ZAMARGU-4260 file (C-alpha; in steps of 0.2 Angstrom, whole numbers, plus 5000, padded with zeros to 4 digits):
<rodrens>
0) 4855/5171/5124 | 4856/5155/5134 | 4858/5139/5124 | 4843/5127/5123 | 4831/5141/5128
5) 4815/5141/5118 | 4811/5159/5112 | 4797/5168/5103 | 4798/5169/5085 | 4800/5186/5077
10) 4787/5182/5064 | 4770/5191/5062 | 4760/5177/5069 | 4770/5175/5084 | 4762/5158/5087
15) 4776/5146/5082 | 4791/5143/5093 | 4809/5139/5086 | 4822/5129/5094 | 4841/5131/5091
20) 4850/5115/5090 | 4868/5118/5097 | 4877/5104/5088 | 4876/5086/5080 | 4884/5079/5096
25) 4871/5087/5107 | 4857/5080/5097 | 4866/5063/5097 | 4868/5063/5116 | 4850/5069/5120
30) 4843/5056/5108 | 4852/5042/5116 | 4849/5047/5133 | 4830/5048/5130 | 4829/5031/5120
35) 4841/5017/5116 | 4848/5018/5098 | 4838/5005/5088 | 4846/5009/5071 | 4855/4994/5064
40) 4870/4993/5052 | 4859/4991/5038 | 4854/5009/5038 | 4840/5020/5045 | 4824/5012/5049
45) 4831/4994/5052 | 4828/4989/5070 | 4839/4978/5080 | 4833/4961/5085 | 4834/4965/5104
50) 4837/4980/5115 | 4854/4975/5122 | 4862/4992/5121 | 4875/4998/5133 | 4877/5016/5139
55) 4884/5027/5126 | 4896/5041/5130 | 4909/5050/5120 | 4927/5048/5128 | 4941/5061/5127
60) 4949/5051/5114 | 4934/5051/5103 | 4933/5070/5103 | 4947/5071/5091 | 4935/5074/5076
65) 4939/5077/5058 | 4941/5095/5053 | 4925/5096/5043 | 4915/5089/5058 | 4923/5102/5069
70) 4917/5115/5057 | 4900/5108/5056 | 4898/5108/5075 | 4902/5127/5075 | 4887/5130/5064
75) 4869/5133/5071 | 4854/5127/5061 | 4844/5140/5053 | 4829/5147/5062 | 4813/5142/5054
80) 4797/5153/5055 | 4785/5140/5047 | 4785/5121/5048 | 4773/5109/5039 | 4771/5091/5043
85) 4781/5086/5027 | 4795/5098/5032 | 4796/5091/5049 | 4797/5073/5043 | 4812/5078/5031
90) 4820/5088/5045 | 4819/5073/5057 | 4825/5061/5044 | 4840/5072/5039 | 4845/5074/5058
95) 4843/5055/5060 | 4855/5052/5046 | 4868/5065/5052 | 4867/5058/5070 | 4869/5041/5064
100) 4884/5045/5053 | 4892/5055/5067 | 4889/5040/5079 | 4898/5028/5067 | 4913/5039/5067
105) 4915/5038/5086 | 4910/5019/5088 | 4922/5006/5094 | 4925/4990/5086 | 4919/4976/5098
110) 4930/4962/5091 | 4945/4974/5093 | 4941/4976/5111 | 4939/4958/5116 | 4952/4952/5129
115) 4957/4935/5136 | 4946/4938/5151 | 4931/4943/5141 | 4933/4928/5131 | 4933/4917/5146
120) 4917/4925/5152 | 4909/4923/5135 | 4914/4905/5134 | 4905/4902/5151 | 4890/4911/5145
125) 4889/4901/5129 | 4891/4885/5140 | 4877/4890/5151 | 4865/4890/5136 | 4872/4873/5131
130) 4867/4866/5147 | 4850/4871/5144 | 4850/4861/5128 | 4853/4877/5117 | 4868/4874/5106
135) 4864/4889/5096 | 4859/4906/5102 | 4849/4920/5093 | 4853/4938/5091 | 4844/4944/5106
140) 4853/4931/5118 | 4869/4935/5110 | 4866/4954/5113 | 4863/4951/5131 | 4879/4940/5133
145) 4890/4953/5125 | 4883/4967/5134 | 4885/4958/5151 | 4902/4950/5148 | 4911/4964/5138
150) 4904/4979/5148 | 4910/4992/5135 | 4902/5008/5139 | 4903/5014/5121 | 4896/4999/5113
155) 4878/5001/5106 | 4865/4988/5101 | 4868/4992/5083 | 4887/4987/5085 | 4882/4971/5093
160) 4869/4967/5080 | 4882/4971/5066 | 4894/4958/5074 | 4881/4945/5075 | 4877/4947/5057
165) 4895/4946/5052 | 4896/4929/5061 | 4880/4923/5055 | 4885/4925/5036 | 4872/4912/5030
170) 4857/4922/5038 | 4851/4907/5049 | 4848/4919/5064 | 4858/4909/5076 | 4877/4906/5080
175) 4887/4894/5091 | 4902/4897/5102 | 4913/4889/5088 | 4906/4901/5075 | 4911/4916/5087
180) 4928/4909/5089 | 4931/4905/5071 | 4926/4923/5067 | 4938/4931/5079 | 4953/4919/5074
185) 4950/4921/5055 | 4949/4940/5057 | 4965/4941/5068 | 4974/4930/5055 | 4969/4941/5041
190) 4974/4957/5050 | 4991/4949/5053 | 4992/4944/5035 | 4987/4962/5030 | 5001/4969/5041
195) 5014/4957/5034 | 5008/4962/5016 | 5010/4980/5020 | 5028/4976/5024 | 5030/4966/5008
200) 5047/4968/5000 | 5056/4959/4986 | 5071/4959/4975 | 5070/4959/4956 | 5075/4942/4951
205) 5086/4936/4943 | 5100/4947/4948 | 5110/4958/4936 | 5127/4950/4934 | 5144/4954/4926
210) 5159/4942/4924 | 5174/4945/4935 | 5192/4939/4933 | 5193/4921/4939 | 5204/4916/4954
215) 5206/4934/4961 | 5193/4938/4975 | 5185/4955/4978 | 5190/4961/4995 | 5176/4974/4998
220) 5162/4984/4989 | 5158/5002/4993 | 5145/5015/4986 | 5152/5032/4981 | 5142/5048/4982
225) 5140/5050/4963 | 5130/5034/4962 | 5144/5022/4957 | 5150/5007/4966 | 5168/5004/4969
230) 5176/4986/4971 | 5194/4982/4974 | 5202/4965/4971 | 5216/4956/4980 | 5228/4960/4966
235) 5225/4979/4968 | 5212/4981/4953 | 5200/4995/4957 | 5184/4996/4947 | 5170/5008/4947
240) 5153/5002/4941 | 5137/5010/4937 | 5121/5006/4947 | 5117/4992/4934 | 5135/4986/4934
245) 5142/4994/4918 | 5161/4997/4920 | 5164/5015/4922 | 5183/5016/4927 | 5196/5003/4930
250) 5214/5004/4936 | 5227/4992/4943 | 5234/5001/4958 | 5250/4991/4962 | 5257/4989/4944
255) 5265/5007/4944 | 5283/5008/4949 | 5299/4998/4945 | 5297/4982/4936 | 5307/4972/4949
260) 5295/4978/4963 | 5288/4964/4973 | 5269/4961/4970 | 5257/4967/4983 | 5240/4961/4989
265) 5226/4971/4996 | 5217/4965/5011 | 5203/4978/5012 | 5199/4995/5006 | 5187/5010/5010
270) 5182/5026/5003 | 5185/5043/5011 | 5172/5052/5001 | 5173/5068/5011 | 5191/5070/5006
275) 5190/5062/4989 | 5202/5048/4994 | 5202/5030/4992 | 5211/5020/5006 | 5219/5002/5003
280) 5226/4991/5017 | 5240/4980/5010 | 5249/4964/5015 | 5265/4974/5016 | 5258/4982/5032
285) 5253/4998/5023 | 5238/5009/5022 | 5239/5018/5005 | 5229/5033/5000 | 5224/5037/4982
290) 5215/5052/4974 | 5197/5046/4971 | 5194/5055/4955 | 5211/5051/4946 | 5216/5035/4956
295) 5234/5042/4957 | 5244/5038/4972 | 5243/5052/4986 | 5252/5045/5001 | 5254/5030/5012
300) 5257/5025/5030 | 5269/5010/5032 | 5279/5001/5045 | 5263/4995/5054 | 5266/4981/5067
305) 5254/4969/5059 | 5244/4966/5043 | 5227/4975/5043 | 5214/4962/5039 | 5199/4973/5040
310) 5199/4992/5037 | 5186/5005/5041 | 5184/5024/5040 | 5172/5036/5048 | 5170/5055/5046
315) 5168/5061/5064 | 5165/5080/5059 | 5175/5096/5060 | 5188/5090/5049 | 5191/5074/5059
320) 5191/5056/5055 | 5193/5039/5063 | 5203/5025/5054 | 5200/5007/5062 | 5208/4991/5057
325) 5209/4973/5065 | 5223/4961/5063 | 5229/4943/5065 | 5233/4945/5083 | 5215/4950/5089
330) 5220/4968/5091 | 5210/4983/5085 | 5220/4998/5080 | 5212/5015/5080 | 5220/5031/5072
335) 5212/5047/5075 | 5216/5062/5064 | 5211/5080/5066 | 5214/5094/5053 | 5213/5080/5040
340) 5216/5090/5025 | 5231/5099/5031 | 5238/5083/5038 | 5236/5073/5022 | 5243/5088/5012
345) 5258/5088/5023 | 5261/5069/5020 | 5259/5071/5002 | 5275/5082/5001 | 5285/5069/5010
350) 5299/5059/5001 | 5292/5045/4990 | 5295/5027/4992 | 5290/5016/4977 | 5282/5031/4968
355) 5271/5036/4983 | 5274/5049/4997 | 5278/5039/5013 | 5277/5041/5031 | 5281/5028/5044
360) 5268/5025/5058 | 5281/5029/5071 | 5283/5047/5064 | 5265/5050/5060 | 5260/5048/5078
365) 5272/5062/5083 | 5260/5075/5075 | 5248/5084/5087 | 5234/5080/5074 | 5236/5061/5075
370) 5231/5050/5090 | 5236/5031/5090 | 5228/5018/5101 | 5230/4999/5100 | 5218/4988/5110
375) 5220/4969/5113 | 5202/4963/5111 | 5201/4945/5105 | 5211/4929/5105 | 5208/4925/5087
380) 5209/4935/5070 | 5198/4950/5069 | 5184/4946/5056 | 5176/4964/5056 | 5180/4980/5065
385) 5170/4996/5063 | 5167/5013/5071 | 5150/5019/5075 | 5148/5038/5077 | 5131/5037/5084
390) 5138/5026/5099 | 5155/5034/5098 | 5162/5016/5100 | 5172/5003/5091 | 5164/4986/5087
395) 5174/4971/5083 | 5171/4953/5080 | 5181/4937/5079 | 5178/4918/5078 | 5183/4916/5097
400) 5168/4910/5107 | 5173/4919/5123 | 5175/4936/5115 | 5165/4935/5099 | 5160/4953/5099
405) 5166/4968/5109 | 5159/4985/5110 | 5172/4996/5117 | 5178/5014/5120 | 5189/5023/5107
410) 5202/5031/5119 | 5207/5025/5137 | 5199/5034/5151 | 5212/5042/5162 | 5209/5048/5179
415) 5207/5067/5184 | 5224/5067/5193 | 5233/5062/5177 | 5224/5075/5167 | 5229/5089/5179
420) 5247/5084/5178 | 5247/5084/5158 | 5238/5101/5158 | 5251/5108/5171 | 5266/5103/5160
425) 5258/5110/5144 | 5253/5127/5152 | 5267/5131/5164 | 5282/5123/5157 | 5278/5128/5139
430) 5283/5112/5132 | 5275/5097/5123 | 5279/5080/5128 | 5284/5069/5114 | 5277/5051/5116
435) 5287/5036/5109 | 5275/5025/5100 | 5272/5009/5109 | 5265/4994/5099 | 5261/4984/5114
440) 5242/4983/5115 | 5232/4989/5130 | 5218/4980/5139 | 5202/4990/5141 | 5194/4991/5158
445) 5179/4980/5160 | 5168/4996/5162 | 5175/5002/5145 | 5168/4988/5135 | 5154/4976/5133
450) 5158/4958/5128 | 5146/4946/5119 | 5150/4928/5119 | 5143/4917/5104 | 5145/4899/5101
455) 5158/4897/5086 | 5161/4916/5086 | 5154/4930/5075 | 5159/4933/5057 | 5148/4948/5053
460) 5138/4961/5063 | 5129/4978/5061 | 5123/4991/5074 | 5108/5002/5074 | 5105/5017/5085
465) 5087/5020/5080 | 5081/5003/5085 | 5095/5001/5098 | 5099/4984/5090 | 5114/4974/5087
470) 5113/4959/5075 | 5127/4946/5074 | 5129/4931/5062 | 5142/4917/5060 | 5146/4899/5058
475) 5130/4892/5068 | 5119/4899/5054 | 5109/4910/5067 | 5105/4928/5067 | 5105/4935/5085
480) 5097/4951/5090 | 5104/4960/5105 | 5102/4975/5115 | 5119/4983/5113 | 5120/4988/5131
485) 5117/4971/5138 | 5127/4956/5133 | 5118/4942/5144 | 5105/4935/5132 | 5099/4939/5114
490) 5082/4948/5113 | 5078/4937/5097 | 5085/4923/5086 | 5081/4923/5067 | 5082/4905/5060
495) 5081/4901/5042 | 5099/4901/5034 | 5106/4883/5031 | 5124/4890/5029 | 5136/4901/5039
500) 5131/4920/5038 | 5144/4931/5030 | 5135/4948/5029 | 5122/4958/5039 | 5115/4975/5036
505) 5101/4985/5046 | 5090/4996/5035 | 5084/5007/5049 | 5071/5017/5040 | 5062/5002/5034
510) 5065/4992/5050 | 5073/4977/5040 | 5088/4966/5041 | 5097/4960/5026 | 5107/4944/5028
515) 5118/4934/5016 | 5125/4916/5019 | 5139/4906/5010 | 5127/4896/5000 | 5122/4912/4991
520) 5105/4914/4999 | 5099/4931/5003 | 5085/4935/5016 | 5076/4950/5021 | 5069/4950/5039
525) 5057/4962/5048 | 5064/4968/5064 | 5048/4971/5074 | 5039/4954/5069 | 5056/4945/5068
530) 5050/4935/5053 | 5057/4933/5036 | 5049/4944/5022 | 5058/4937/5007 | 5071/4924/5002
535) 5081/4924/4986 | 5090/4907/4983 | 5104/4904/4971 | 5092/4896/4959 | 5081/4911/4957
540) 5095/4924/4959 | 5107/4916/4948 | 5122/4920/4960 | 5134/4906/4961 | 5152/4903/4968
545) 5160/4908/4984 | 5155/4925/4991 | 5170/4936/4994 | 5161/4953/4998 | 5144/4960/5000
550) 5137/4978/5002 | 5120/4986/5003 | 5118/5003/4996 | 5104/5013/5004 | 5104/5026/4991
555) 5102/5014/4976 | 5091/5002/4986 | 5102/4988/4980 | 5112/4974/4987 | 5129/4970/4978
560) 5137/4953/4979 | 5154/4948/4973 | 5156/4929/4969 | 5160/4921/4953 | 5152/4936/4945
565) 5148/4953/4951 | 5129/4953/4955 | 5116/4966/4960 | 5099/4963/4968 | 5088/4978/4967
570) 5073/4980/4978 | 5056/4982/4969 | 5051/4999/4972 | 5033/5005/4973 | 5028/5019/4962
575) 5030/5036/4971 | 5014/5045/4970 | 5011/5064/4970 | 5008/5070/4987 | 4991/5076/4982
580) 4986/5059/4975 | 4975/5047/4986 | 4974/5029/4981 | 4963/5015/4988 | 4974/5001/4982
585) 4992/4998/4977 | 4986/4990/4961 | 4972/4992/4948 | 4955/4990/4955 | 4945/4977/4944
590) 4928/4978/4952 | 4918/4985/4967 | 4901/4983/4975 | 4890/4989/4990 | 4883/4979/5003
595) 4867/4987/5010 | 4866/4974/5024 | 4882/4981/5032 | 4883/4998/5024 | 4900/4993/5017
600) 4909/4994/5000 | 4920/4980/4994 | 4933/4982/4981 | 4945/4969/4972 | 4961/4971/4963
605) 4973/4963/4951 | 4984/4959/4965 | 4970/4947/4972 | 4967/4959/4987 | 4950/4962/4994
610) 4947/4978/5004 | 4931/4982/5014 | 4927/5000/5017 | 4914/5009/5029 | 4902/5017/5017
615) 4897/5031/5029 | 4915/5037/5033 | 4927/5030/5019 | 4938/5022/5032 | 4945/5005/5028
620) 4936/4992/5039 | 4945/4976/5034 | 4957/4968/5021 | 4962/4951/5015 | 4974/4946/5001
625) 4978/4930/4991 | 4960/4928/4987 | 4964/4919/4971 | 4982/4916/4975 | 4993/4925/4962
630) 4978/4927/4950 | 4969/4944/4948 | 4951/4945/4953 | 4940/4949/4938 | 4922/4951/4945
635) 4912/4950/4961 | 4894/4950/4967 | 4885/4948/4984 | 4872/4935/4989 | 4854/4941/4990
640) 4856/4945/5009 | 4872/4955/5006 | 4882/4945/5019 | 4892/4934/5007 | 4904/4939/4993
645) 4907/4929/4977 | 4923/4933/4968 | 4929/4926/4951 | 4947/4926/4945 | 4959/4923/4931
650) 4962/4906/4938 | 4945/4900/4932 | 4938/4898/4950 | 4923/4906/4959 | 4925/4908/4978
655) 4912/4912/4991 | 4918/4923/5006 | 4913/4929/5023 | 4921/4946/5018 | 4920/4952/5036
660) 4934/4940/5042 | 4941/4934/5025 | 4935/4916/5028 | 4933/4906/5011 | 4917/4897/5013
665) 4917/4888/4996 | 4927/4886/4980 | 4916/4883/4964 | 4926/4876/4949 | 4925/4864/4935
670) 4935/4849/4932 | 4950/4850/4921 | 4957/4866/4914 | 4948/4881/4921 | 4948/4897/4910
675) 4946/4915/4916 | 4930/4920/4924 | 4924/4937/4917 | 4907/4940/4926 | 4896/4932/4939
680) 4879/4935/4947 | 4868/4927/4960 | 4852/4921/4952 | 4835/4916/4959 | 4824/4904/4950
685) 4808/4901/4959 | 4814/4897/4977 | 4831/4891/4972 | 4847/4902/4972 | 4861/4899/4960
690) 4878/4907/4956 | 4881/4909/4938 | 4897/4913/4929 | 4903/4916/4911 | 4921/4918/4904
695) 4933/4913/4892 | 4927/4895/4890 | 4912/4902/4880 | 4899/4893/4891 | 4888/4897/4906
700) 4892/4888/4922 | 4878/4886/4935 | 4881/4882/4953 | 4868/4878/4967 | 4869/4889/4982
705) 4866/4878/4997 | 4874/4886/5013 | 4871/4869/5022 | 4882/4860/5010 | 4898/4859/5019
710) 4908/4852/5004 | 4922/4865/5001 | 4924/4862/4982 | 4908/4862/4972 | 4906/4857/4954
715) 4893/4865/4941 | 4877/4858/4935 | 4878/4851/4917 | 4877/4865/4904 | 4861/4869/4895
720) 4859/4859/4878 | 4856/4875/4869 | 4871/4883/4876 | 4882/4868/4870 | 4875/4868/4853
725) 4870/4886/4849 | 4879/4896/4862 | 4892/4909/4860 | 4907/4907/4849 | 4919/4919/4858
730) 4923/4924/4876 | 4908/4929/4886 | 4911/4946/4894 | 4895/4950/4904 | 4880/4942/4911
735) 4864/4951/4918 | 4847/4945/4923 | 4829/4952/4922 | 4818/4943/4935 | 4809/4931/4935
740) 4815/4922/4920 | 4826/4932/4908 | 4845/4931/4907 | 4857/4940/4894 | 4875/4937/4890
745) 4887/4946/4879 | 4903/4941/4871 | 4919/4948/4863 | 4913/4946/4845 | 4898/4958/4848
750) 4884/4945/4850 | 4871/4946/4863 | 4860/4931/4868 | 4844/4932/4879 | 4840/4916/4888
755) 4825/4909/4897 | 4833/4902/4913 | 4818/4891/4917 | 4819/4881/4901 | 4838/4884/4897
760) 4833/4889/4879 | 4838/4904/4869 | 4824/4917/4867 | 4833/4928/4855 | 4850/4934/4849
765) 4857/4949/4840 | 4873/4959/4836 | 4876/4978/4835 | 4869/4986/4819 | 4887/4992/4814
770) 4893/4974/4814 | 4880/4969/4801 | 4888/4980/4788 | 4905/4973/4783 | 4910/4991/4776
775) 4908/4999/4793 | 4913/4985/4805 | 4931/4984/4799 | 4943/4988/4813 | 4930/4992/4826
780) 4930/4985/4844 | 4916/4973/4843 | 4916/4968/4861 | 4901/4971/4873 | 4908/4973/4890
785) 4891/4979/4898 | 4873/4975/4896 | 4858/4980/4907 | 4839/4977/4907 | 4827/4991/4907
790) 4810/4987/4912 | 4794/4996/4907 | 4802/5005/4893 | 4788/5010/4880 | 4777/4996/4888
795) 4791/4983/4884 | 4806/4975/4892 | 4822/4983/4884 | 4840/4978/4884 | 4854/4991/4884
800) 4871/4986/4877 | 4887/4995/4875 | 4892/4997/4856 | 4906/5002/4846 | 4913/5020/4845
805) 4905/5025/4862 | 4887/5020/4857 | 4873/5012/4867 | 4861/5001/4858 | 4843/4998/4864
810) 4834/4982/4860 | 4817/4975/4862 | 4820/4957/4869 | 4801/4953/4868 | 4800/4955/4849
815) 4814/4944/4844 | 4828/4956/4848 | 4823/4971/4837 | 4834/4986/4838 | 4824/5001/4845
820) 4838/5013/4842 | 4856/5019/4845 | 4863/5035/4853 | 4880/5042/4856 | 4884/5040/4874
825) 4903/5045/4875 | 4908/5062/4869 | 4925/5055/4865 | 4918/5040/4856 | 4926/5029/4869
830) 4919/5011/4874 | 4906/5011/4887 | 4913/4999/4900 | 4899/5000/4914 | 4881/5005/4915
835) 4869/5006/4930 | 4851/5013/4932 | 4841/5020/4946 | 4827/5009/4953 | 4813/5022/4952
840) 4818/5034/4939 | 4823/5030/4921 | 4840/5037/4924 | 4855/5028/4916 | 4873/5031/4921
845) 4886/5026/4908 | 4905/5025/4911 | 4918/5025/4898 | 4936/5019/4897 | 4944/5036/4900
850) 4934/5039/4916 | 4919/5049/4911 | 4902/5046/4918 | 4886/5051/4908 | 4869/5053/4915
855) 4854/5050/4903 | 4835/5051/4906 | 4829/5036/4895 | 4811/5043/4896 | 4817/5057/4884
860) 4824/5044/4871 | 4816/5045/4854 | 4820/5030/4844 | 4816/5039/4828 | 4829/5052/4830
865) 4842/5041/4839 | 4848/5056/4849 | 4849/5059/4868 | 4856/5073/4877 | 4866/5069/4893
870) 4857/5077/4908 | 4874/5078/4917 | 4892/5071/4915 | 4909/5072/4924 | 4926/5065/4924
875) 4927/5053/4939 | 4944/5044/4935 | 4958/5046/4923 | 4957/5028/4916 | 4945/5014/4913
880) 4930/5013/4925 | 4929/4995/4931 | 4914/4997/4943 | 4898/5007/4944 | 4884/5006/4956
885) 4870/5018/4961 | 4865/5017/4980 | 4847/5024/4978 | 4844/5025/4997 | 4858/5038/4999
890) 4857/5045/4981 | 4876/5042/4978 | 4886/5034/4965 | 4900/5022/4968 | 4914/5020/4955
895) 4931/5011/4954 | 4945/5011/4941 | 4961/5004/4935 | 4969/5021/4942 | 4970/5012/4959
900) 4955/5022/4966 | 4937/5018/4973 | 4927/5034/4974 | 4910/5040/4980 | 4900/5054/4971
905) 4883/5062/4974 | 4870/5058/4961 | 4873/5075/4953 | 4892/5072/4951 | 4898/5081/4967
910) 4914/5073/4973 | 4912/5065/4991 | 4929/5057/4992 | 4941/5043/4988 | 4940/5028/4999
915) 4956/5027/5010 | 4959/5046/5011 | 4966/5053/5027 | 4950/5063/5032 | 4933/5054/5034
920) 4917/5060/5027 | 4898/5058/5032 | 4886/5054/5018 | 4873/5065/5024 | 4884/5080/5029
925) 4889/5089/5013 | 4901/5100/5022 | 4912/5084/5024 | 4913/5081/5006 | 4927/5085/4995
930) 4916/5095/4983 | 4918/5108/4976 | 4936/5101/4974 | 4939/5086/4962 | 4952/5073/4962
935) 4969/5081/4958 | 4974/5069/4944 | 4957/5072/4936 | 4959/5091/4937 | 4976/5090/4929
940) 4973/5077/4915 | 4972/5085/4898 | 4956/5075/4893 | 4947/5084/4908 | 4947/5101/4898
945) 4931/5106/4891 | 4927/5104/4872 | 4919/5121/4867 | 4921/5133/4852 | 4925/5147/4863
950) 4941/5138/4869 | 4946/5135/4851 | 4946/5153/4846 | 4964/5160/4844 | 4966/5177/4851
955) 4981/5189/4849 | 4989/5203/4858 | 4982/5215/4845 | 4964/5209/4849 | 4966/5214/4867
960) 4974/5231/4863 | 4961/5235/4849 | 4945/5226/4854 | 4934/5237/4842 | 4943/5229/4827
965) 4941/5211/4831 | 4928/5200/4823 | 4922/5195/4840 | 4917/5212/4844 | 4908/5214/4827
970) 4897/5199/4832 | 4904/5184/4824 | 4906/5177/4841 | 4894/5185/4853 | 4900/5177/4870
975) 4905/5190/4883 | 4905/5179/4899 | 4900/5162/4906 | 4885/5160/4917 | 4886/5148/4931
980) 4871/5138/4923 | 4880/5137/4907 | 4896/5131/4915 | 4886/5117/4924 | 4878/5111/4908
985) 4893/5113/4896 | 4908/5107/4906 | 4913/5095/4919 | 4912/5101/4937 | 4930/5102/4939
990) 4933/5114/4924 | 4917/5124/4928 | 4924/5128/4945 | 4941/5132/4937 | 4933/5144/4924
995) 4922/5152/4938 | 4937/5156/4949 | 4947/5163/4934
</rodrens>
């Protein structure tokens, strides 16, 4: 059957035609081709101010849809054989919601697509309006300008209208060129700050330190494969430390032997972990090898031409290794050994010299397994030499300015004719030519090396293949970043150190550079942004004295420094989450809210981070941090228009934000010491708007909301006299309002006060019934963290408050605060932390501190019986729920918790998703929801298991073998199976699903 062809119904009447809709995207395309999209960001039914939409199309890039949407597109709508007017309206409304949600998935952010050329065009367009005497433009004019200047084919009028509302945060209906630029700059700034915050790294300060022997320097530090750290001092003392610097093993390597033996000093050392050996370079022109496990002497190579100042070892594979050392003559010596195990075993059987088997370098090179090369590289002492297997090159540095750093080949490149001669002699003459060792250094050809010149030379360097990056540091206090293949000019210079740099390390997996200077300052740099991420100065780290050695351990995520003491700076590690866990934030979420104006969710955390989420998809739209500096955000609310955000913090301040670009519009605070703000609301008294806050200063603070007032810091109004004389005597935890004139506050000591906001006087006050009896109030949690007004309850205005032991108390505020009744809300007798109610129905949603949500129909509450059965309940989080809001227009529930997550649920408790998850959802397409799945941590938490007598019955193997003899079969427990309806009513959805599947 051809698609889109109308066909006759197979029903008996045969008079109704049905039409098969191919897909959501087809409906979207057909609708937008027929008429312009007039749905604004506020949701269905909200019309844009003007018709300034651009042509809408779906690009190839946008066709990469989520898996659930691909499944949905494969489905055909069911054929309908009868249609009524009511059904048609519902169908159109559902299709409109689905189309709008799908369109939002494929939309392009306008402000992300603005280029410099577009800005120039926009500026000229704004100036054209100013020449007409119009300093400000309205939404309709703004739409025309944007559609004309940007010319984005995928931009709709809804997007342009949304951008206008983001800029016009005060709701004046007009903006200027300055407002537009401020929005773009502020948004760009916060995005850069968010990117920097995502790369945030820090050491745990102060450093862990252990005392060392004074007067003897540590020559180097290396990490072993067993998690220990090895150090060697100049006097030959080798010490192995645990990761937290507890001594594991110590031995003086040079004290063994005759008493009259001359003292040695070590210049450097390294670990041959593949062969369980430790290698030390000495001032006696020796390279000594020791057994790594026992630290007993194994063998040594002596009679070197010069003293090896710096020593390096690298395993090159297939039982081969490379030993590199630099000396005082600016030469780099390379010793290549193949069949390493056999060669070392042979050397171990040689005659001993000074209690250690010995072989001279002249004799060692006679072996076919040993290759010796000595290069003349620098005109000054070699400060560092290292072999990099990924580049198959040796890198060395010195303080010489002309040849500060050289990247060169390992072996000389001989021509083809010479190679043929050597092959002929070996194959036809059957003899091997013995080469006499020559200590005369060779000069590399210019094509075999790359020379880098740096003013005042290079003291330290590191090389990274992944980033194709070479970093150098030295006496001029600058870190230079180079392309290792081009020595002309550095690609970047990192400035920040105020003393010579002695250590550099590139952490390739995190794209970071670690640097240490002689004044004991440690810095961490980002490679991509070339900026400093963290600085540890000696005052905060506690590292003092002259630095003699440094080493970073990638396995231990720690930087070890030897100075007057042995110190370790460990990186702060973020908790590693289970792969199935999805979090919205990196710290506990303290509150959340929904802006109907933008259809966005805002969540705040203890780390003073604010995130803005797209309500329809769950994607993150924006983020800004440091809202209250280092203080946690404790509460939030929106202005009546939903365009501005108010946050309260532990610093005692309230701040008003344009949350779409992170601009702080105002700071509300008192003079003097400011105590923590616990809750805040927007309040309307007649035609005036106010911001009201309560907290740990026991008082109610009221601030006027005047957007035209451009003073950044605003002070509160004088407190009510009744508040000063007869107000709360403990911390105020919650505040709520009942328009037009009632206000209620609750405190930590369990007292609730109802106020008249017009007169500022107390209307009534009351405490929990359990607290009035001293016998029952002892040891109870008296705090009231949540209160809510309930209008038209039994022809009166009632107040619901969370009580002790998971109770909810019901009060009549119009009759002096009479208690109408109490019912048990939490099945585990846990404190109810948040409450919310639906607008039309008398449904109450209550959340407790272990993550359960309960739904109660308050119309069924009988004050005489004091009992109320939950209509539904489910486990939404694994810890305290800090935010609970019902979005009546979409029949969903928004929750947040200290378990780092913000989640969305249907009104029946079906899991839609966690904000920040990898796959987006659509509110009005249930197939995009996570349901019937539940959050992994909720499913596996012990408290999520149902509490029912059938699960408490102990069964044995004999009961299964002889069921006729069991008490269960005789009728004492007549339960044979669970029905689906029973599971839905008795257990949480997650456990119901589990039991049904099993």
